[in-house]
C-alpha positions, 0 to 999 in steps of 0.5 A: 846571844839573848833568848826571847825572855832575856829581851824583855825590858821594863817600860820607860817612865811617863814624861811630864808633857804627855799622858802616861801610856807607857804602862800599855804594851806598845801594840796597845798604844793609841795610833797617835801615840805610836806614830809620835814615837816615830815622828809620824803623828801628822798621819794619825787622823788619816789612819784613825779615820781608816779604822787603825786605832792602835799600833796593833791595828797598824800591823796589817798595813801594807804599802798600798794602804798607805798610798790610798791614805795619801801617804806617798813619801817612800821614806815615810811609808818605810818608817811606818811599815818598819815600826808596825812590823817592830810592834808585832815582834814586840808583842810576840816577845811580850807574849813569850815573857808573860808565858815565861812567868814575867819579865827578865830585865837586861 
């Protein structure tokens, strides 16, 4: 079993075909980059126009919000909402890591 500090992970390196956003915590990623990680970038414009500009903003999304934005496929809704919840958990873990005095890599 791992405690929250032992779950801290290094940020993956930047790829050559995308701008480097890996130095940002996942919660601070622009919404288009966050959605790209889950292959849902087709919805980036809709979310940005609705005021969701970062992955952290998406944490407040609910199913009815997605429906109102025209994201009606249940599988896509589930993928987006699950990822948004993971971003919140990740941000919480990173806060724990910072409070513990830095990252401990597994």
